PDB file of N, CA, C, O and CB in Angstrom:
ATOM      1  N   MET A   1      -8.452   2.880   7.429  1.00  0.00           N
ATOM      2  CA  MET A   1      -8.218   1.603   7.931  1.00  0.00           C
ATOM      3  C   MET A   1      -9.921   1.345   9.168  1.00  0.00           C
ATOM      4  O   MET A   1     -10.427   2.168   9.930  1.00  0.00           O
ATOM      5  CB  MET A   1      -6.321   1.685   8.849  1.00  0.00           C
ATOM      6  N   ASP A   2     -10.252   0.222   8.939  1.00  0.00           N
ATOM      7  CA  ASP A   2     -11.335  -0.105   9.709  1.00  0.00           C
ATOM      8  C   ASP A   2     -11.104  -0.315  11.134  1.00  0.00           C
ATOM      9  O   ASP A   2     -10.015  -0.773  11.478  1.00  0.00           O
ATOM     10  CB  ASP A   2     -11.897  -1.180   9.201  1.00  0.00           C
ATOM     11  N   ILE A   3     -12.116   0.000  12.125  1.00  0.00           N
ATOM     12  CA  ILE A   3     -11.854   0.397  13.631  1.00  0.00           C
ATOM     13  C   ILE A   3     -12.871  -0.997  14.036  1.00  0.00           C
ATOM     14  O   ILE A   3     -13.886  -1.407  13.474  1.00  0.00           O
ATOM     15  CB  ILE A   3     -12.472   2.332  14.245  1.00  0.00           C
ATOM     16  N   THR A   4     -12.331  -1.375  14.923  1.00  0.00           N
ATOM     17  CA  THR A   4     -12.608  -2.922  15.141  1.00  0.00           C
ATOM     18  C   THR A   4     -13.470  -2.829  16.314  1.00  0.00           C
ATOM     19  O   THR A   4     -14.549  -3.400  16.468  1.00  0.00           O
ATOM     20  CB  THR A   4     -11.230  -3.931  15.424  1.00  0.00           C
ATOM     21  N   ASP A   5     -12.823  -1.978  17.193  1.00  0.00           N
ATOM     22  CA  ASP A   5     -13.079  -1.828  19.039  1.00  0.00           C
ATOM     23  C   ASP A   5     -13.045  -0.642  19.343  1.00  0.00           C
ATOM     24  O   ASP A   5     -11.957  -0.098  19.155  1.00  0.00           O
ATOM     25  CB  ASP A   5     -11.992  -2.465  20.103  1.00  0.00           C
ATOM     26  N   ASN A   6     -14.241   0.272  19.951  1.00  0.00           N
ATOM     27  CA  ASN A   6     -14.337   1.303  20.695  1.00  0.00           C
ATOM     28  C   ASN A   6     -14.621   1.210  22.241  1.00  0.00           C
ATOM     29  O   ASN A   6     -15.697   1.524  22.749  1.00  0.00           O
ATOM     30  CB  ASN A   6     -15.208   1.976  20.106  1.00  0.00           C
ATOM     31  N   PRO A   7     -13.488   0.723  22.948  1.00  0.00           N
ATOM     32  CA  PRO A   7     -14.233   0.569  24.293  1.00  0.00           C
ATOM     33  C   PRO A   7     -14.835   1.966  24.991  1.00  0.00           C
ATOM     34  O   PRO A   7     -15.602   2.084  25.947  1.00  0.00           O
ATOM     35  CB  PRO A   7     -13.172  -0.105  25.339  1.00  0.00           C
ATOM     36  N   HIS A   8     -14.167   3.023  24.115  1.00  0.00           N
ATOM     37  CA  HIS A   8     -14.343   4.657  24.984  1.00  0.00           C
ATOM     38  C   HIS A   8     -15.879   5.337  24.431  1.00  0.00           C
ATOM     39  O   HIS A   8     -16.157   6.491  24.758  1.00  0.00           O
ATOM     40  CB  HIS A   8     -12.741   6.052  24.384  1.00  0.00           C
ATOM     41  N   ASN A   9     -16.769   4.572  23.630  1.00  0.00           N
ATOM     42  CA  ASN A   9     -17.369   4.841  22.685  1.00  0.00           C
ATOM     43  C   ASN A   9     -17.734   6.321  22.357  1.00  0.00           C
ATOM     44  O   ASN A   9     -18.664   7.062  22.676  1.00  0.00           O
ATOM     45  CB  ASN A   9     -18.275   4.107  22.786  1.00  0.00           C
ATOM     46  N   LEU A  10     -16.184   6.493  21.289  1.00  0.00           N
ATOM     47  CA  LEU A  10     -16.288   7.694  21.209  1.00  0.00           C
ATOM     48  C   LEU A  10     -16.883   7.541  19.971  1.00  0.00           C
ATOM     49  O   LEU A  10     -17.010   6.446  19.424  1.00  0.00           O
ATOM     50  CB  LEU A  10     -15.152   8.504  21.406  1.00  0.00           C
ATOM     51  N   LYS A  11     -17.554   9.455  19.128  1.00  0.00           N
ATOM     52  CA  LYS A  11     -18.208   9.256  18.244  1.00  0.00           C
ATOM     53  C   LYS A  11     -17.236   9.636  17.168  1.00  0.00           C
ATOM     54  O   LYS A  11     -16.630  10.704  17.079  1.00  0.00           O
ATOM     55  CB  LYS A  11     -19.424   9.849  18.355  1.00  0.00           C
ATOM     56  N   ILE A  12     -17.172   8.453  16.248  1.00  0.00           N
ATOM     57  CA  ILE A  12     -16.106   9.013  15.239  1.00  0.00           C
ATOM     58  C   ILE A  12     -17.214   9.180  13.826  1.00  0.00           C
ATOM     59  O   ILE A  12     -18.272   8.665  13.463  1.00  0.00           O
ATOM     60  CB  ILE A  12     -14.540   7.711  14.964  1.00  0.00           C
ATOM     61  N   MET A  13     -16.335  10.137  13.357  1.00  0.00           N
ATOM     62  CA  MET A  13     -17.120  10.849  11.570  1.00  0.00           C
ATOM     63  C   MET A  13     -15.977  10.657  10.631  1.00  0.00           C
ATOM     64  O   MET A  13     -14.850  10.918  11.051  1.00  0.00           O
ATOM     65  CB  MET A  13     -17.593  12.977  11.450  1.00  0.00           C
ATOM     66  N   GLU A  14     -16.149  10.189   9.286  1.00  0.00           N
ATOM     67  CA  GLU A  14     -14.961   9.793   8.267  1.00  0.00           C
ATOM     68  C   GLU A  14     -15.821  10.849   7.529  1.00  0.00           C
ATOM     69  O   GLU A  14     -17.040  10.813   7.361  1.00  0.00           O
ATOM     70  CB  GLU A  14     -14.618   7.977   7.553  1.00  0.00           C
ATOM     71  N   LEU A  15     -14.897  11.846   7.103  1.00  0.00           N
ATOM     72  CA  LEU A  15     -15.092  13.193   6.259  1.00  0.00           C
ATOM     73  C   LEU A  15     -14.014  13.325   5.197  1.00  0.00           C
ATOM     74  O   LEU A  15     -12.966  12.691   5.318  1.00  0.00           O
ATOM     75  CB  LEU A  15     -15.017  14.539   7.217  1.00  0.00           C
ATOM     76  N   GLU A  16     -14.193  13.976   4.352  1.00  0.00           N
ATOM     77  CA  GLU A  16     -13.291  13.904   2.831  1.00  0.00           C
ATOM     78  C   GLU A  16     -12.237  14.976   3.777  1.00  0.00           C
ATOM     79  O   GLU A  16     -12.623  15.802   4.604  1.00  0.00           O
ATOM     80  CB  GLU A  16     -14.259  14.714   0.848  1.00  0.00           C
ATOM     81  N   GLY A  17     -10.966  14.713   3.421  1.00  0.00           N
ATOM     82  CA  GLY A  17      -9.965  15.745   3.917  1.00  0.00           C
ATOM     83  C   GLY A  17     -10.110  16.767   3.537  1.00  0.00           C
ATOM     84  O   GLY A  17      -9.295  17.503   4.094  1.00  0.00           O
ATOM     85  N   ALA A  18     -11.012  17.543   2.532  1.00  0.00           N
ATOM     86  CA  ALA A  18     -11.051  19.145   2.323  1.00  0.00           C
ATOM     87  C   ALA A  18     -12.191  19.915   3.170  1.00  0.00           C
ATOM     88  O   ALA A  18     -12.470  21.112   3.248  1.00  0.00           O
ATOM     89  CB  ALA A  18     -11.341  19.480   0.701  1.00  0.00           C
ATOM     90  N   GLN A  19     -12.857  18.520   3.901  1.00  0.00           N
ATOM     91  CA  GLN A  19     -13.875  19.354   4.583  1.00  0.00           C
ATOM     92  C   GLN A  19     -13.688  19.688   6.252  1.00  0.00           C
ATOM     93  O   GLN A  19     -14.357  20.308   7.079  1.00  0.00           O
ATOM     94  CB  GLN A  19     -15.233  18.583   4.357  1.00  0.00           C
ATOM     95  N   LEU A  20     -12.007  18.698   6.288  1.00  0.00           N
ATOM     96  CA  LEU A  20     -11.668  18.957   8.286  1.00  0.00           C
ATOM     97  C   LEU A  20     -11.014  20.321   8.461  1.00  0.00           C
ATOM     98  O   LEU A  20     -10.694  20.698   9.588  1.00  0.00           O
ATOM     99  CB  LEU A  20     -10.268  17.640   9.156  1.00  0.00           C
ATOM    100  N   PRO A  21     -10.774  21.187   7.218  1.00  0.00           N
ATOM    101  CA  PRO A  21     -10.291  22.318   7.658  1.00  0.00           C
ATOM    102  C   PRO A  21     -11.417  23.113   8.456  1.00  0.00           C
ATOM    103  O   PRO A  21     -11.223  23.272   9.661  1.00  0.00           O
ATOM    104  CB  PRO A  21      -9.729  23.045   6.512  1.00  0.00           C
ATOM    105  N   ARG A  22     -12.919  23.774   7.718  1.00  0.00           N
ATOM    106  CA  ARG A  22     -14.062  24.159   8.113  1.00  0.00           C
ATOM    107  C   ARG A  22     -14.403  23.308   9.594  1.00  0.00           C
ATOM    108  O   ARG A  22     -14.815  24.152  10.390  1.00  0.00           O
ATOM    109  CB  ARG A  22     -15.056  23.931   6.894  1.00  0.00           C
ATOM    110  N   VAL A  23     -14.380  22.196  10.116  1.00  0.00           N
ATOM    111  CA  VAL A  23     -14.768  21.635  11.185  1.00  0.00           C
ATOM    112  C   VAL A  23     -13.590  21.845  12.334  1.00  0.00           C
ATOM    113  O   VAL A  23     -13.868  22.057  13.514  1.00  0.00           O
ATOM    114  CB  VAL A  23     -15.119  20.209  10.834  1.00  0.00           C
ATOM    115  N   LEU A  24     -12.864  21.797  12.061  1.00  0.00           N
ATOM    116  CA  LEU A  24     -11.844  22.406  13.296  1.00  0.00           C
ATOM    117  C   LEU A  24     -12.078  23.026  14.401  1.00  0.00           C
ATOM    118  O   LEU A  24     -11.732  22.836  15.567  1.00  0.00           O
ATOM    119  CB  LEU A  24     -11.086  23.242  12.948  1.00  0.00           C
ATOM    120  N   ASP A  25     -12.969  24.104  13.662  1.00  0.00           N
ATOM    121  CA  ASP A  25     -13.675  25.102  15.243  1.00  0.00           C
ATOM    122  C   ASP A  25     -15.005  24.737  15.494  1.00  0.00           C
ATOM    123  O   ASP A  25     -15.317  25.365  16.506  1.00  0.00           O
ATOM    124  CB  ASP A  25     -13.840  26.990  15.082  1.00  0.00           C
ATOM    125  N   ASP A  26     -15.820  24.160  15.177  1.00  0.00           N
ATOM    126  CA  ASP A  26     -16.667  23.006  15.759  1.00  0.00           C
ATOM    127  C   ASP A  26     -16.570  22.589  16.800  1.00  0.00           C
ATOM    128  O   ASP A  26     -15.890  21.572  16.938  1.00  0.00           O
ATOM    129  CB  ASP A  26     -16.642  22.029  15.255  1.00  0.00           C
ATOM    130  N   PRO A  27     -17.422  23.405  18.355  1.00  0.00           N
ATOM    131  CA  PRO A  27     -16.944  22.864  19.200  1.00  0.00           C
ATOM    132  C   PRO A  27     -17.209  21.142  19.907  1.00  0.00           C
ATOM    133  O   PRO A  27     -16.875  20.723  21.015  1.00  0.00           O
ATOM    134  CB  PRO A  27     -17.155  23.815  19.860  1.00  0.00           C
ATOM    135  N   LYS A  28     -17.905  20.445  18.811  1.00  0.00           N
ATOM    136  CA  LYS A  28     -18.478  19.249  18.540  1.00  0.00           C
ATOM    137  C   LYS A  28     -16.980  18.308  18.098  1.00  0.00           C
ATOM    138  O   LYS A  28     -16.844  17.089  17.991  1.00  0.00           O
ATOM    139  CB  LYS A  28     -19.774  19.463  17.267  1.00  0.00           C
ATOM    140  N   VAL A  29     -16.148  19.236  17.938  1.00  0.00           N
ATOM    141  CA  VAL A  29     -14.989  18.423  17.629  1.00  0.00           C
ATOM    142  C   VAL A  29     -13.657  18.650  18.560  1.00  0.00           C
ATOM    143  O   VAL A  29     -13.148  19.724  18.882  1.00  0.00           O
ATOM    144  CB  VAL A  29     -14.650  18.708  16.166  1.00  0.00           C
ATOM    145  N   ASP A  30     -13.257  17.362  18.887  1.00  0.00           N
ATOM    146  CA  ASP A  30     -12.320  16.705  19.858  1.00  0.00           C
ATOM    147  C   ASP A  30     -11.053  17.145  19.380  1.00  0.00           C
ATOM    148  O   ASP A  30     -10.398  18.145  19.676  1.00  0.00           O
ATOM    149  CB  ASP A  30     -12.407  15.116  19.942  1.00  0.00           C
ATOM    150  N   VAL A  31     -10.787  16.032  18.431  1.00  0.00           N
ATOM    151  CA  VAL A  31      -9.499  15.886  17.591  1.00  0.00           C
ATOM    152  C   VAL A  31     -10.313  15.256  16.387  1.00  0.00           C
ATOM    153  O   VAL A  31     -11.321  14.553  16.321  1.00  0.00           O
ATOM    154  CB  VAL A  31      -8.122  14.841  18.307  1.00  0.00           C
ATOM    155  N   ALA A  32      -9.324  15.885  15.339  1.00  0.00           N
ATOM    156  CA  ALA A  32      -9.010  15.573  14.151  1.00  0.00           C
ATOM    157  C   ALA A  32      -7.718  15.058  13.152  1.00  0.00           C
ATOM    158  O   ALA A  32      -6.668  15.698  13.080  1.00  0.00           O
ATOM    159  CB  ALA A  32      -9.355  16.386  13.877  1.00  0.00           C
ATOM    160  N   ILE A  33      -7.943  13.932  12.476  1.00  0.00           N
ATOM    161  CA  ILE A  33      -6.975  13.419  11.807  1.00  0.00           C
ATOM    162  C   ILE A  33      -6.768  14.130  10.392  1.00  0.00           C
ATOM    163  O   ILE A  33      -7.629  13.912   9.541  1.00  0.00           O
ATOM    164  CB  ILE A  33      -7.237  12.024  11.729  1.00  0.00           C
ATOM    165  N   ILE A  34      -5.731  14.933  10.085  1.00  0.00           N
ATOM    166  CA  ILE A  34      -5.633  15.547   8.709  1.00  0.00           C
ATOM    167  C   ILE A  34      -4.357  16.044   8.415  1.00  0.00           C
ATOM    168  O   ILE A  34      -3.622  16.527   9.277  1.00  0.00           O
ATOM    169  CB  ILE A  34      -6.561  16.633   8.515  1.00  0.00           C
ATOM    170  N   SER A  35      -4.117  15.962   7.434  1.00  0.00           N
ATOM    171  CA  SER A  35      -2.945  15.788   6.518  1.00  0.00           C
ATOM    172  C   SER A  35      -2.692  17.195   6.728  1.00  0.00           C
ATOM    173  O   SER A  35      -3.377  18.105   7.194  1.00  0.00           O
ATOM    174  CB  SER A  35      -3.146  15.207   4.897  1.00  0.00           C
ATOM    175  N   THR A  36      -1.276  17.112   6.158  1.00  0.00           N
ATOM    176  CA  THR A  36      -0.423  18.261   6.191  1.00  0.00           C
ATOM    177  C   THR A  36      -1.275  19.734   5.251  1.00  0.00           C
ATOM    178  O   THR A  36      -1.588  20.897   5.506  1.00  0.00           O
ATOM    179  CB  THR A  36       1.180  17.666   5.415  1.00  0.00           C
ATOM    180  N   THR A  37      -1.373  18.663   3.945  1.00  0.00           N
ATOM    181  CA  THR A  37      -1.980  19.768   3.189  1.00  0.00           C
ATOM    182  C   THR A  37      -3.398  20.643   3.358  1.00  0.00           C
ATOM    183  O   THR A  37      -3.629  21.763   2.902  1.00  0.00           O
ATOM    184  CB  THR A  37      -2.051  19.238   2.066  1.00  0.00           C
ATOM    185  N   TYR A  38      -4.032  20.022   3.933  1.00  0.00           N
ATOM    186  CA  TYR A  38      -5.065  20.339   4.524  1.00  0.00           C
ATOM    187  C   TYR A  38      -5.082  21.102   5.596  1.00  0.00           C
ATOM    188  O   TYR A  38      -5.951  21.956   5.774  1.00  0.00           O
ATOM    189  CB  TYR A  38      -5.578  19.467   4.736  1.00  0.00           C
ATOM    190  N   LEU A  39      -4.042  20.850   6.484  1.00  0.00           N
ATOM    191  CA  LEU A  39      -4.014  21.819   7.618  1.00  0.00           C
ATOM    192  C   LEU A  39      -3.049  22.974   7.223  1.00  0.00           C
ATOM    193  O   LEU A  39      -2.915  23.861   8.065  1.00  0.00           O
ATOM    194  CB  LEU A  39      -3.534  21.102   9.002  1.00  0.00           C
ATOM    195  N   GLN A  40      -2.620  23.043   6.497  1.00  0.00           N
ATOM    196  CA  GLN A  40      -1.461  24.305   5.825  1.00  0.00           C
ATOM    197  C   GLN A  40      -2.619  25.548   5.391  1.00  0.00           C
ATOM    198  O   GLN A  40      -2.371  26.753   5.395  1.00  0.00           O
ATOM    199  CB  GLN A  40      -0.344  23.603   3.988  1.00  0.00           C
ATOM    200  N   GLN A  41      -3.848  24.953   5.045  1.00  0.00           N
ATOM    201  CA  GLN A  41      -5.336  26.107   4.840  1.00  0.00           C
ATOM    202  C   GLN A  41      -5.481  26.981   5.740  1.00  0.00           C
ATOM    203  O   GLN A  41      -5.677  28.190   5.620  1.00  0.00           O
ATOM    204  CB  GLN A  41      -6.813  25.493   4.896  1.00  0.00           C
ATOM    205  N   THR A  42      -5.325  25.997   7.160  1.00  0.00           N
ATOM    206  CA  THR A  42      -6.005  26.753   8.276  1.00  0.00           C
ATOM    207  C   THR A  42      -4.672  27.972   9.039  1.00  0.00           C
ATOM    208  O   THR A  42      -4.870  28.798   9.930  1.00  0.00           O
ATOM    209  CB  THR A  42      -6.655  25.355   9.569  1.00  0.00           C
ATOM    210  N   GLY A  43      -4.075  27.839   8.701  1.00  0.00           N
ATOM    211  CA  GLY A  43      -2.786  28.670   9.613  1.00  0.00           C
ATOM    212  C   GLY A  43      -2.407  27.706  10.230  1.00  0.00           C
ATOM    213  O   GLY A  43      -1.236  27.921  10.543  1.00  0.00           O
ATOM    214  N   LEU A  44      -2.831  26.468  10.696  1.00  0.00           N
ATOM    215  CA  LEU A  44      -2.130  25.536  11.825  1.00  0.00           C
ATOM    216  C   LEU A  44      -0.881  25.036  11.502  1.00  0.00           C
ATOM    217  O   LEU A  44      -0.762  24.548  10.378  1.00  0.00           O
ATOM    218  CB  LEU A  44      -2.911  24.323  12.166  1.00  0.00           C
ATOM    219  N   SER A  45       0.153  25.051  12.301  1.00  0.00           N
ATOM    220  CA  SER A  45       1.327  24.372  11.798  1.00  0.00           C
ATOM    221  C   SER A  45       1.191  22.771  12.799  1.00  0.00           C
ATOM    222  O   SER A  45       0.895  22.514  13.965  1.00  0.00           O
ATOM    223  CB  SER A  45       2.932  25.496  12.120  1.00  0.00           C
ATOM    224  N   PRO A  46       1.603  21.941  11.552  1.00  0.00           N
ATOM    225  CA  PRO A  46       1.580  20.444  12.294  1.00  0.00           C
ATOM    226  C   PRO A  46       3.032  20.335  13.471  1.00  0.00           C
ATOM    227  O   PRO A  46       2.698  19.482  14.293  1.00  0.00           O
ATOM    228  CB  PRO A  46       1.762  19.010  10.812  1.00  0.00           C
ATOM    229  N   VAL A  47       3.711  20.589  13.642  1.00  0.00           N
ATOM    230  CA  VAL A  47       5.035  21.057  14.812  1.00  0.00           C
ATOM    231  C   VAL A  47       4.286  21.872  15.996  1.00  0.00           C
ATOM    232  O   VAL A  47       4.349  21.555  17.184  1.00  0.00           O
ATOM    233  CB  VAL A  47       6.423  22.306  14.003  1.00  0.00           C
ATOM    234  N   ARG A  48       3.695  22.778  15.566  1.00  0.00           N
ATOM    235  CA  ARG A  48       2.871  23.587  16.820  1.00  0.00           C
ATOM    236  C   ARG A  48       1.900  23.105  17.444  1.00  0.00           C
ATOM    237  O   ARG A  48       1.788  23.138  18.670  1.00  0.00           O
ATOM    238  CB  ARG A  48       2.280  24.716  16.505  1.00  0.00           C
ATOM    239  N   ASP A  49       1.045  22.574  16.611  1.00  0.00           N
ATOM    240  CA  ASP A  49      -0.520  22.298  17.029  1.00  0.00           C
ATOM    241  C   ASP A  49      -0.734  21.399  17.003  1.00  0.00           C
ATOM    242  O   ASP A  49      -1.918  21.155  17.234  1.00  0.00           O
ATOM    243  CB  ASP A  49      -1.516  22.704  16.495  1.00  0.00           C
ATOM    244  N   GLY A  50       0.186  20.206  16.713  1.00  0.00           N
ATOM    245  CA  GLY A  50      -0.144  19.199  16.337  1.00  0.00           C
ATOM    246  C   GLY A  50       0.206  17.825  17.480  1.00  0.00           C
ATOM    247  O   GLY A  50       1.306  17.904  18.028  1.00  0.00           O
ATOM    248  N   ILE A  51      -0.732  16.519  17.870  1.00  0.00           N
ATOM    249  CA  ILE A  51      -0.182  16.156  18.940  1.00  0.00           C
ATOM    250  C   ILE A  51       0.496  14.586  18.572  1.00  0.00           C
ATOM    251  O   ILE A  51       0.726  13.652  19.340  1.00  0.00           O
ATOM    252  CB  ILE A  51      -1.292  16.259  20.106  1.00  0.00           C
ATOM    253  N   PHE A  52       0.657  14.671  17.470  1.00  0.00           N
ATOM    254  CA  PHE A  52       1.453  13.654  16.934  1.00  0.00           C
ATOM    255  C   PHE A  52       1.486  13.652  15.227  1.00  0.00           C
ATOM    256  O   PHE A  52       0.544  13.747  14.441  1.00  0.00           O
ATOM    257  CB  PHE A  52       0.877  12.298  17.533  1.00  0.00           C
ATOM    258  N   ILE A  53       3.033  13.497  14.957  1.00  0.00           N
ATOM    259  CA  ILE A  53       3.178  13.580  13.626  1.00  0.00           C
ATOM    260  C   ILE A  53       4.120  12.106  13.056  1.00  0.00           C
ATOM    261  O   ILE A  53       5.160  11.618  13.498  1.00  0.00           O
ATOM    262  CB  ILE A  53       3.922  15.106  13.348  1.00  0.00           C
ATOM    263  N   GLU A  54       3.224  11.689  11.892  1.00  0.00           N
ATOM    264  CA  GLU A  54       3.746  10.489  11.739  1.00  0.00           C
ATOM    265  C   GLU A  54       5.382  10.600  10.953  1.00  0.00           C
ATOM    266  O   GLU A  54       5.944  11.512  10.346  1.00  0.00           O
ATOM    267  CB  GLU A  54       2.599   9.655  10.899  1.00  0.00           C
ATOM    268  N   ASP A  55       5.785   9.180  11.321  1.00  0.00           N
ATOM    269  CA  ASP A  55       7.431   8.756  10.616  1.00  0.00           C
ATOM    270  C   ASP A  55       7.102   9.479   9.111  1.00  0.00           C
ATOM    271  O   ASP A  55       5.966   9.662   8.672  1.00  0.00           O
ATOM    272  CB  ASP A  55       7.877   6.545  10.418  1.00  0.00           C
ATOM    273  N   LYS A  56       8.364   9.841   8.432  1.00  0.00           N
ATOM    274  CA  LYS A  56       8.259   9.848   6.973  1.00  0.00           C
ATOM    275  C   LYS A  56       8.704   8.400   6.351  1.00  0.00           C
ATOM    276  O   LYS A  56       9.761   7.781   6.471  1.00  0.00           O
ATOM    277  CB  LYS A  56       9.194  11.051   6.394  1.00  0.00           C
ATOM    278  N   LYS A  57       7.460   8.082   5.619  1.00  0.00           N
ATOM    279  CA  LYS A  57       7.669   6.944   4.747  1.00  0.00           C
ATOM    280  C   LYS A  57       7.556   6.836   3.525  1.00  0.00           C
ATOM    281  O   LYS A  57       6.401   6.621   3.159  1.00  0.00           O
ATOM    282  CB  LYS A  57       7.094   6.151   5.000  1.00  0.00           C
ATOM    283  N   LEU A  58       8.601   6.925   2.440  1.00  0.00           N
ATOM    284  CA  LEU A  58       7.975   6.649   0.849  1.00  0.00           C
ATOM    285  C   LEU A  58       8.144   4.920   0.634  1.00  0.00           C
ATOM    286  O   LEU A  58       8.721   4.006   1.224  1.00  0.00           O
ATOM    287  CB  LEU A  58       9.095   7.661  -0.596  1.00  0.00           C
ATOM    288  N   ALA A  59       7.441   5.045  -0.343  1.00  0.00           N
ATOM    289  CA  ALA A  59       7.390   3.687  -1.098  1.00  0.00           C
ATOM    290  C   ALA A  59       7.136   3.923  -2.325  1.00  0.00           C
ATOM    291  O   ALA A  59       5.983   4.288  -2.555  1.00  0.00           O
ATOM    292  CB  ALA A  59       6.424   2.712  -0.655  1.00  0.00           C
ATOM    293  N   LEU A  60       8.232   3.785  -3.674  1.00  0.00           N
ATOM    294  CA  LEU A  60       8.071   3.585  -4.577  1.00  0.00           C
ATOM    295  C   LEU A  60       8.424   2.135  -5.771  1.00  0.00           C
ATOM    296  O   LEU A  60       8.187   0.990  -5.386  1.00  0.00           O
ATOM    297  CB  LEU A  60       8.411   4.553  -4.622  1.00  0.00           C
ATOM    298  N   ARG A  61       8.640   2.234  -6.308  1.00  0.00           N
ATOM    299  CA  ARG A  61       9.345   1.221  -7.874  1.00  0.00           C
ATOM    300  C   ARG A  61      10.702   1.015  -7.604  1.00  0.00           C
ATOM    301  O   ARG A  61      11.513   1.627  -6.909  1.00  0.00           O
ATOM    302  CB  ARG A  61       9.358   2.107  -9.625  1.00  0.00           C
ATOM    303  N   GLU A  62      10.737   0.487  -7.976  1.00  0.00           N
ATOM    304  CA  GLU A  62      12.746   0.395  -8.075  1.00  0.00           C
ATOM    305  C   GLU A  62      12.887   0.943  -9.191  1.00  0.00           C
ATOM    306  O   GLU A  62      13.810   1.753  -9.276  1.00  0.00           O
ATOM    307  CB  GLU A  62      13.720  -1.251  -8.177  1.00  0.00           C
ATOM    308  N   HIS A  63      12.312   0.773 -10.012  1.00  0.00           N
ATOM    309  CA  HIS A  63      12.510   1.429 -11.631  1.00  0.00           C
ATOM    310  C   HIS A  63      12.208   3.341 -11.437  1.00  0.00           C
ATOM    311  O   HIS A  63      12.680   4.090 -12.293  1.00  0.00           O
ATOM    312  CB  HIS A  63      10.909   0.505 -12.992  1.00  0.00           C
ATOM    313  N   HIS A  64      11.590   3.779 -10.528  1.00  0.00           N
ATOM    314  CA  HIS A  64      11.407   5.218 -10.047  1.00  0.00           C
ATOM    315  C   HIS A  64      12.747   5.625  -9.057  1.00  0.00           C
ATOM    316  O   HIS A  64      13.189   6.768  -8.940  1.00  0.00           O
ATOM    317  CB  HIS A  64       9.862   5.333  -9.143  1.00  0.00           C
ATOM    318  N   ARG A  65      13.109   4.793  -8.593  1.00  0.00           N
ATOM    319  CA  ARG A  65      14.334   5.062  -7.570  1.00  0.00           C
ATOM    320  C   ARG A  65      15.684   5.742  -7.996  1.00  0.00           C
ATOM    321  O   ARG A  65      16.375   5.020  -8.715  1.00  0.00           O
ATOM    322  CB  ARG A  65      14.772   3.738  -7.032  1.00  0.00           C
ATOM    323  N   ASP A  66      16.168   6.884  -7.728  1.00  0.00           N
ATOM    324  CA  ASP A  66      16.896   7.798  -8.565  1.00  0.00           C
ATOM    325  C   ASP A  66      18.417   7.615  -7.714  1.00  0.00           C
ATOM    326  O   ASP A  66      18.594   8.143  -6.616  1.00  0.00           O
ATOM    327  CB  ASP A  66      16.123   9.520  -8.612  1.00  0.00           C
ATOM    328  N   PRO A  67      19.572   6.701  -8.478  1.00  0.00           N
ATOM    329  CA  PRO A  67      20.441   6.341  -7.458  1.00  0.00           C
ATOM    330  C   PRO A  67      21.236   7.290  -6.901  1.00  0.00           C
ATOM    331  O   PRO A  67      22.180   6.908  -6.209  1.00  0.00           O
ATOM    332  CB  PRO A  67      21.186   5.432  -7.827  1.00  0.00           C
ATOM    333  N   GLY A  68      20.980   8.857  -7.120  1.00  0.00           N
ATOM    334  CA  GLY A  68      21.957   9.412  -7.196  1.00  0.00           C
ATOM    335  C   GLY A  68      21.642  10.214  -5.874  1.00  0.00           C
ATOM    336  O   GLY A  68      22.369  11.003  -5.270  1.00  0.00           O
ATOM    337  N   ARG A  69      20.493   9.839  -5.622  1.00  0.00           N
ATOM    338  CA  ARG A  69      20.041  10.609  -4.047  1.00  0.00           C
ATOM    339  C   ARG A  69      20.203   9.926  -2.933  1.00  0.00           C
ATOM    340  O   ARG A  69      20.538   8.762  -3.153  1.00  0.00           O
ATOM    341  CB  ARG A  69      18.570  10.975  -3.862  1.00  0.00           C
ATOM    342  N   GLN A  70      20.110  10.160  -1.993  1.00  0.00           N
ATOM    343  CA  GLN A  70      20.847   9.451  -0.539  1.00  0.00           C
ATOM    344  C   GLN A  70      19.396   9.995   0.122  1.00  0.00           C
ATOM    345  O   GLN A  70      19.158   9.822   1.317  1.00  0.00           O
ATOM    346  CB  GLN A  70      22.785  10.268   0.295  1.00  0.00           C
TER     347      GLN A  70
END
């Protein structure tokens, strides 16, 4: 996603997902957007430690759909 406006002049850095667990303890990092896969490597819990959790959404091609599952 491209940032189009930054009215609060936040310093935003894009990092590879695998780097995020290492920077969470850095005092210069206030917030990180991190996937559950990488978050679990830190011992943190998305439910307990997260400030926002995305809704579960799944997109798939119709031919991959299993009609027996709801």
